[in-house]
Steps between C-alpha positions, in 0.01 A plus 500: 500500500532386150364830372801667651710359214535714196493194265249222412534253784302177592510271792495136413439200726728197536329340181548817291135614526424856527403628854477863430661774287546873510322750294792519245472122433122527497530762221691240287224255499316505167795659316756213481449328828199319634397288792375160410409222756655714767832540334670775304550438139636687199285554195795413280542121479880487498520761775239301713702182466809667624315681779337184617837319491665777701214485760522124530885515543436748782240276662713195486820676617621408850463749775869503573581832320578355150264620243536369149206699341651752262301809387297467172385741245130511422396608148183682386415548136827330391727754679678478833273662771580401857762341701364246748698417816428285802620594849492228768353624831664447830267434793563852618392637169209264480361630838537862363290402201260297707563183294632406169800292415621661179506862385466533120608834369458641141735767367369709200780466231336761265394790711626825419453636856785710621684381808398694809720811560534416863660170412745649246586781761586245759693259278706741321511792762322738265351832595126516488509689177760262334279208616193642328689557183661155510153349556358687199793409280452128572189484291716582204346829394839695490626821669260743317196291590614460861577875541155589363332242716677628809464861407860576517740667252697292258828621633396432863409135378840464323675611809295257720570222243882558530463453872280195462762350239785556749305352811390188298835432335341526160642711213215545261131546527429164311715316765306681767165410371614130468607515861177665625280256307611233726328692776176516321408169597544596854138437534632172603427346833 
């Protein structure tokens, strides 16, 4: 079930220990995150302090729906890298995952992955062609690079861009790219 998530996710027990993680989280171990004594740690000392404090706040939080643990940024090589968030698990969700008390999710802050065209199509009511162009533009390459990548003419791309701007309520390509960059992290849980 954890591998269904399109983000790095780990199930933690009631003490904050790692029960299991998905393939995305597993790929992070050794490149900024590690498991030590059954717990997830950040290689960066300051990040690890914040991460452990967040996990402990979540562990100690009452099961009444209040949840004081705020997301924390994890650094790698002195730069922001991941956003760590903890989601409390209800008994129903706990059963779905076959155990685990907390879900720890990591969102990539530096990826240049384009948002999924399917998502953009749904959110902004774009046509399939407009969604492909919007997804391509989100990487910041510009209209010429996007039209070449999609094998469409520049004027076709410009026509589609005008429709995308109208449907997203943006006025310039830079505004559109900024808006779409928020969807890049939609590899979130």
